[in-house]
N, C-alpha and C positions, 0 to 999 in steps of 0.2 A: 655429696661432695666434698671435695679436700679441702682442707680448712688452710689457708696462705695467711701468713703476716708479712708485711715487711716494716719494719721499722727505721723510718727517715723518708720521707718525700722530697728529697734534692733530686737532683738530675739519674741519680743513679736508682731510686727508688721508682723516678718516673719511667722511667725505661725498662727495667723488670718491671714494671706493671702493665704497660706496653706490650711486653712480649706474651704476659702470662695472658693477656685477653684474648690475643690474638687466636687462641690454641682451640681445640676443638671441645674439649672437656670444658663442660661448665665448674666454677670452682668458686669457693665462697673466702673472701679477698678483703683480711683488717688492714688497714694503714694505719698508723702512728706516727703523728707528728708532735715535736715537742715546741715548737713553735705555734705562734697565734693562726696560720694559715698554711693550710697544707700545699706542695706544688711550689713554692718559691724557691728553697734553697739559701742556706747562710750567705755562699758568696755573691747572692743578687738581692738581698732583703733589705730593703730600705732602712730598716733599723741597725743593720748594721755597715750599711754603706753610704759615703755620702755621692750625690750626683756628680759630681766630678769625677769619681772612678770609674774607668772605662774596662771593660770587658776585653781581653785580647784574642776574642773569638767572633770571627762572624759569620752572617748566616749561611754564606757556601760551606762552612767549614762542622755546621752543626745538623746532626742527624735528625730530619723530623719526626715528629709524633703522630699529630693529627695532620700538621700542616708546615711548611717550612716558616722559619722565623721571620722570613722578609714577606710571603705573604701575609702572615701575622700583620706586620707592620703596616702594610701598604690598605688593611683593614681598619687601622686605627684614625680617629681622626687628625686633623691638621693639628687644633689646639691641645690634643693630647700630647703629642710628638713635641709641639714647642717648647712645652713645659719642662722638657727632658734637654732641652736646645738642641733637637732635631727638626730640620725641615722637611717635610714631607716629600717634595718634588725632589731632593736631593737623592732618596734612598736609592741604596743598591747592596747586592749581596756581597760585596768584600769590605762593609763598613762596619767600622768600629763603634760601637754606642755606650751609651752607661751601664754598667752593670744591672741598678735596677729596672733598667728597662727590659733587659734579658727576664728579672726576674717577673715581671707581668705576662711576661709571654708563656713560662712555664706553670705559672697559676693558672691561666688560660687554657693550657696543655693539660693540666690535670684535669679539669671539670670537664673538657671536652672527654677525657679517658674516661672519666666515671660513668658519665653519659652512654661512651661508647660498650663500656663492661654491662651495663644494664640492659643495653638492647641485645648483646648474645648472651645473653640467661647467665651471666656472673650475679655473684650476690657479692656488693662493694658495702663494707664498712668502714667511717672516717673517723678518727677521734684526734681532732685538734686542739691544742695546749694540753698534750697528755704523753707525761714522758712514762718511759719503760724504764723500770727500777729494776728489775731482774730475769732472770731469762735460765732456765735448767732443760739441760736435753734428757732424752729417754729412750727407750725404742720404742713405746707404742705410740709416746705421744710427747709434745713439748709443752712445757708450762710457763706461761709470761705474765709478769707481775706490772703494773703501772701505778701511778700516783693518784687515780681516779679509783681505779677499783680494788675492794675490799679482797676478791676473793680472784687465784689468775684466771687465765683463759687458757683454752687449749688449743695446740696447733698439730699438723701432719709436718707443716714444713714452717721455718722462719727464715726471710732475708733481712741481714744485718746491713742495713745503706745508710748507717750513720754520718758520713760523711766527712768533713774535716773536725778534728780537735785541737780546741783553743783555750789557754786559759782563761777562766772566766775572771779573776781576779788579780788584782796586780800583786806581783809576786816582791817590790819591795818597796820605796816610803811613795809619798805623793808626787806625782806625775812621770811615773814610771809604768809604762804600760807593754805587758810580756807580747803583745801582738797588738796590730790595728783593729784587730776586731776583739778585744777584750775594753772597751770601754770607750776607746777614741773618740767615736762618732757620737756627738753629744755632748763633747766635755769642752767647754772653752778653755783655749789653749793660749795662755799669755804670751804677748809679742817679747820672747826673748831668744836665748839660745836652746834650738829644740835638735836633738840628736837621732837622726834615723840608721838603725842598724839592721841594710840591706841593699840595694843599690836596683833590684830586680823592681818589676811592677808594683809590685805589695810596698817596697819601699818608696817607689813614686807615687802611688796612691796615697802612703801615708802623709807624704809633705803636701800633696795637692789638699786633701783634708784640712790640715792645717793652714796652708794658705790663704784659700778663700774665707778663712774666719776675717782675715787682717787684710784684704782687698779683691780683685776681680779681674779677670782676663778680659780683655777688649783686643777686638779684629781692629787691625789699620790696615784698608786698602789704599792708603799713599804708601806704604811701605813692603813692596814686593819680598823682598829677602828676607824681611822681619814681620809677616803678618800677624804676629800675636803679641799682645804685650800684655805686661802685668801692673796693674795700677796699685800701688800700696796705700792703705789709708794712713794718713796724716798722724794719728795716735799708735801707730804699728812701726815705725822706724828701728826699733829694736831688735825685731824679727831677722832672725839669720838660724836656716834650716841648714844641718849637713848631711849629706848622705854620704854613707862610711861602709865601706867594705875591706877585706885583707890587700886586697888587688887595686882597690879606688878605680876601678873601671864603671862606666856607664855602659847600659842593656842596650844594642842596636834598634834599629826600628825595625819593623816586621817587613818581610821583602816579597815580592811577587814571585807567584811560582803554579806552574799548573796543579789544579784540586779535580780528579781526586789522583793522587800523585803516581806518578809511571812510577813502573816496576825496576827494581836496579839490575844491575847487567851481570855483576862478580858477586858481590857479597849477598848473594840469594838469600831469603830464607832458607832454602835447600842444601845450601853448602854452608852457613852458620849451622844447622844441625848437625851436618857431620863431621864439623869440627868439635861441636859437644860431644857427640857420640866416639869422638877418637880419645878422650879422655880430658882431665883436668890439666895436668900438666903441660904446661905451654901454651894452654887455649887461649888467655888473652896475646901471647905475640901472634899467634896463626890467624886469628881474628883480626888483627890489628892490620897483618899484611895482606886480608882481604880488602878490608876497608880503605887501605892506602892505595889499592890498586883501582879499586873504584873511584876514589877522588881524581887520581891521574886521570883514567880512562875520560871523566866528565870534564877535567879541567888542567889539562896540560899545563898551561901558563901559571896558572896560581899554584900549582904543584911546585914548577923551579921556583916560585918567588921564596917560597918556604922551605927550599931543599927537602923536599917530602922524600927522596930516595935515602937520605941522611938521617929521616926521624925513626924513632921507635913508639911504645906505647908510653914509653914514659918522659919523652922527649917533647911527643907532636903537640900537649897543650900549650908549652912556651914558647913555640915556634908560631903557634895559631894567634897567642894574645901579643905578641911582641911588639909588631908593629903597633897595635893600641896604647900599649902599656908606655910607650915613649911619648905620645904626645898628650896634650891638653885634652881634658875628657870630654869637655864641653866643645872644643874647636873640633874634635874628631865623630862629636855629636851632630854638628852644624853639617858637617861633609858628608857624614851617611845619611842623613836626613834627605838632602841634595839630590844624592844617588838613588835612594828609595823610590824618593817621590817619581823622577827621573824614568827609572825601571816600569813603574807602575803604568805611566802614562803611554809608555813604550811597551808596555806586555813583555819583558825583557826579564828573562831569568838569570841568576848569576847563579852558572853552574854547581861551584864546589859548595855554595851556602846549599843550595835543595839537595846535593848528595848526599851532605851530613844528616839533613834534615829527614831523610828517609832513612838513613842509616841508623838513628837512634833509636828506630823501631824495630829493629832484627837486632841489633848487638846486645840491646838491654835483654835479649834470651839466654846469652851465658851468663848473667848475673848470680844466679842460685847456683851454678857449674864452678863458681870460681873458688881456687883454693884459699886460703886468707888473707896470704900473703899478695895473693892478683887481684882478691878484692880490694885490698887497699891501695894498691898500682892505681886500678881503675877509678875510683874513687879521688885520688888527689890528680888523677892524669885526664883519660879521656872522658870520664863524667862530666866534667868541668865545660869541657869542649860542647858536648853534646847539650846540657842544659842553657850553656849562655846562645845556641844556635837556634832551641827551638822554642826558648823563653822571649825570642825579640817581641815589643811592645808595639803597642799602636802608634803610630808616627805622631798621634796628635798628644801623646804624651810627652815624646821628645820636644814636641815645640813648646808645652807648657814648661819644661825645666828650662830649655832656653830663654823662655821669657820670662821667668824668673831671676835666671844668670843673668838677664840685662838689667832687671831693676835692684840687682844686688843683693836677691833675698838667700839665693842657694848658692851651697859648695859642697865639694865633696873631698873627703878625707880617703887616702890609704893609709890603713892602718898597719900592716904589713901582716908576718905569721906571727910574730910575737907579740900580742898586747895583752893588758889586762882592762877588766871592766867592772870597776866599784858602784854598787848601787847604794845610795844612802838614804837618808830623810829630808835631805836638801839637793838633792840632785845627784846626777849620775857623773862618774868623771870614768873618761877613757884614756889609757896610759901606754902611749908608744914608743918605740927608739927616738920619735920626735920630739917629744915631749907630754904634757897633760891637755886634755879638753874636756870642760864643765861642761854641761847642757842641765838648764833647769828643768828639761821635761825630754822624755826620752823613749825612743819607739821602737822596740824590738820586731823588724819585718824581716827576718829572713825565712818565712814562709813554713809549711809544714814538716814537722819532724817523723820519723819513722816510730811507731809506736809496737809494744810488744801486747804479749797475753796478761801482763801486770797493768796494762792500761786499759784492759778491757772492763765496761761501766756495768759488768752485771755481775756480781759477785758468785752466785751457786756457777754458772756458767764459766768464769774463770776458773773457780776452784775446780771443776771436774776437768777443764783442761791442762791446768799445770798438774796433775797428778798424773796424765796421761802423756806428758808432751814437753820438751822444754819450753822456754819462755817465747820462742816463734812462732807465730801462728801456720798450724797443721793445715795450710789451705792446698785444695788440689786444682789441679785445672777447670775443674767446673766451678771452683770459689766454693766448696763445699768445704767442712773441716772433717779431715781424715782422720777421725776417731769412732769407729765404728761400735766400739765397747760399748761407748754411752750414747749410741746414737747420734754422733755429732755428723752421720753424712746427710741430717734434715736439717743441719742449719748451715745457712751460705753468709758467710763472712765477706762484703760487699764494701766493707768501708775504708777509702782510700788508704790513711794512715797504718793501716793493720797490713796494706800489701806491699809497702815502698822496701821491705827487706830485701824482695827476692824482684820485686819491679821498680829498680830505681825512678824509671820516669814513669810512672802513672799517675798521671793528670789529664785534665781537660774534660771536654763533654764527651768526646768523641768515644773517649776510654769507657767513661761510664753508660754509653749506648752499649758497646761491645758486654762488658760487666751484664749489663741487664737482660741483655739477648741470649748470652752463655747461660745466667739461670735459668732464665724463661724455659728456654730448650730444655735445661736438666730436669727441671719440674714437670714438664709435660710428657718427657722419657718416663720419669720414673711413675706419673699418674697411668701413663698406657700400661705398664705394667702390673696396675692393680686392678687391672679390669676383672669381672666375675669370673670368666672362665679361665683365668690366670691365678685367682687365687692361691694366695701361699706365696708366690714367687717372690723370692728377696731382691729386693732393692740393691745388693751389691753384686747382682749376677750379671 
């Protein structure tokens, strides 16, 4: 049997396992999970997330493992679902539910996959509460060390699926959290000035985790225009949460669109590939021309409204955000929420929004081919637009923000491009052109940052790679490390933070499924080449 190790059992690890056990050849698969339970994943772990935090993906968008998310939900008892604020009779495939509920689904899928693997004559070993401390590449075998074993284990292939990388401890003084997943959950937050850096779903979730310590959300059927109310505890009157970003814009609510996505007509994958093949010089501008044609073809009226014909790769972002930036963020959120709810009832798709959603998937391919100047232009322009579009949040998250606003609990701060952040023992100070803002508690919720080889948590492998490569991970199309001189092609790097340099939009469960399927297919093909009648055939051929 080929010996395969998977480090990490979040969604990427699960989809890799699913792809591996669907092959014809029996494999010996060992899974290592640093947490207490394999299969849950940090973004969905009850220890790292509050039940008020919502997943921004619905069942219809989640690639099934042994069953769909909705099928699993309908198998659960009404009492179990009610514990998460979900009524069984209201379940549907476009519903946004608590993150921790999705964690229960993935745990159940993990157990089902292990059973399925055994039935298909694979040998599966699972180590929970077991952290991999080191990994070393080699031509004949890979060596792997853990905190629970005295001697290294040997494998033919290793998949690094360690997921997000968050700071484990506060980097400043008391009351500073370098991420919402760095001790915020479970910490008693006083009713005072709380700053949240980031206005995306992570920032909103951080605000919710604080708010529910000081009050509760209540449905009010007698107020159809504002069906959700936040009741602040009497002793929490000093609570003031400030969401902040450079622009001070709130995200928009998730919008209705056909799933699976309809194909693009102009900026197709084939046309983007042709532009890439034509060379890096002018690549960004040529691709923007295709984008603009695609958007105009989809929605001429909206295109005229932002003068799309006059825009370029540098001005499009300002034109895109201009209307929202001129308005009060909470009023815009209310208006957008009503529009989204109406469109979902009518099953109406806003053409320009849908065009941008599909475009980000193909335009991402140009990122590793841009020269340094155009990469900076892309990051400050089009990248912002795409992220704002695909990172639309659950409508319920917007309702909660509006309820907190009505209760006088939350505000939004536009910091501008030039701001300073001073983290001290007695709080955090944000200095903007308009003045200083002091916070007793501060949460950095800007999301996952790209990581390079210097951040790799395996010292031996890190030193091996840095000796043969620069700091950017040398990842191939099949996610293996393109360092054959040390046997790096036997290791797949599937941890999303290490892929973000060349794939700026790499995120979400669907991407985890695509990565897992690609890696599984690659390992199966390599195993086929090692059949007895092909003994000695090099993996690289």
